[in-house]
C-alpha positions, 0 to 999 in steps of 0.5 A: 383515164384522168384523176380529178383532185377530188379524187386524192384523200387529203390527210385532215388530221394533221394540218388542222392540228398544224393550224391550231396550234400555229395560231394557237402560238400567233397570239403575242399573250402566248407567244412572249410567255412560250419565248421567255420560259427556257430562260426562266427555267435557265435563272430559276436553275442555276442561279436561283437555287444554288443561291437559296441553298447556298443560304440554307447551309451557310444559315448562322446558328443565330440570327443576329439581323443587318450586324454584318452589313452594318460592320462592313463600313467599317472596313477599308476592304470594302468602301475601296470595293466599292469604289472599284465596282463604279469605277472598273464598271463605268470605264469597261462599258464607257470604251466597250460603246465606242469601241464596239460603236467603230467596229460593227460600222467596220464589220458593217462595210464590204470586205474580204473574207467577211464572215470569216473576220465576223467569225474572227471578231466573237473569238474572245467571246466564245473562249473560257473566260478563265483560260483567256483571262490565264493569256493575259495574266501571261502576258501582264506578268513583270517577269516575261511579260510580253506586252513591257517588251513590245513597248520597251522594243517599239520605244513606248516604255522605259527597260524594265517597264511596269510592273502591271499587276503589282501596282495600284493604278496598272493592274486596273489598268490591266483588269479593265483592258482584258473585261474590254477584250472579252467583253468587245465581240458583244457589243461589236455583233449586236449594234451590227446586228442594228445597222443591218435592219437601218433601211439603206433608202435613209442614207441615199436620200441623205446623201442626195441632199449633201449629208457627208459620213459624219452627218448621217451618222449622227442623224440616221445612224446613232438616233436609230441605234438607241434601243440596240444601244440601251439593250447591249449596255444594260446588260453589259453593266450588269455582267461587269458590276458583278464580273469575278472571273477576270480580277479574281485570275488576274489579280486575286483583288490585289494589290491592297485591295485596289482591283476587289469588286463584290464578288471577288471580296465576298469570296474571299472574306467568307471562303478564305477567312471564314467569315461567312455572313459578311460574305454573304452580307458582301454578296446581297450588297450587290443586288439592290446596287444592281437593281439602282444601277438599271433603274438609272440606266432605263430611266435615263433611255426612257427621258430621251426616247420622249 
């Protein structure tokens, strides 16, 4: 006996509920907050709450207003740190941007073991910062530096080689190198995602018109990558400007405060020397500076868009 489709019982409750939930989530005003809420919760629990509790437990017995903020400008260490932060961030982000684009273009090609190579590129980003920086500290150590040994063996350096962590400009070069090495995968993978999203028809049309690889890069790839580049540069600037682990593990801010950043100087002043008020003031200086840097970058991006 044949069974008609109308005779088969269909559950009505769950499909209706799933359809309503899907229709509810299709609204941009609902879906956006749903995706943003987990990130906001993490920021509140892991950043905002500890910060407020630190202010509460470190509150002074006598309120002195903005005296700590004004007093900082009389400190040579703070003025040097102010300069170091912009030099360190500017150089590191510039190198990560250039090398990130080059690496993304390379990974976008047809390579043997392409998936394995893409996974290996992420290793500097995945490894804990303190552990990887300890490895670099060993490589830059003046007594048994692998970098110096390689440079002397190749003929690039004269024995015994530079003291990477004990001289001013070499120390800044070392911390910038480690920051670029660690942040490069973030640039490369994010830019690679942008490259994959570019329609291949645009390259085929440009190639048919006689455009070479350089022309295709400047006329197609770079303009279409601008939104992605703006995002990665913005995030990298924030992370680099407020870096702590790399500088603290490698140089502790030395020699003679030449590599101190706001986070490392705040730790030294607030904890090592016990001047909690000045240490908190150094940390709070970081927030308006970050707001200014982000505002300047967003204004530049908006100007380029129009």
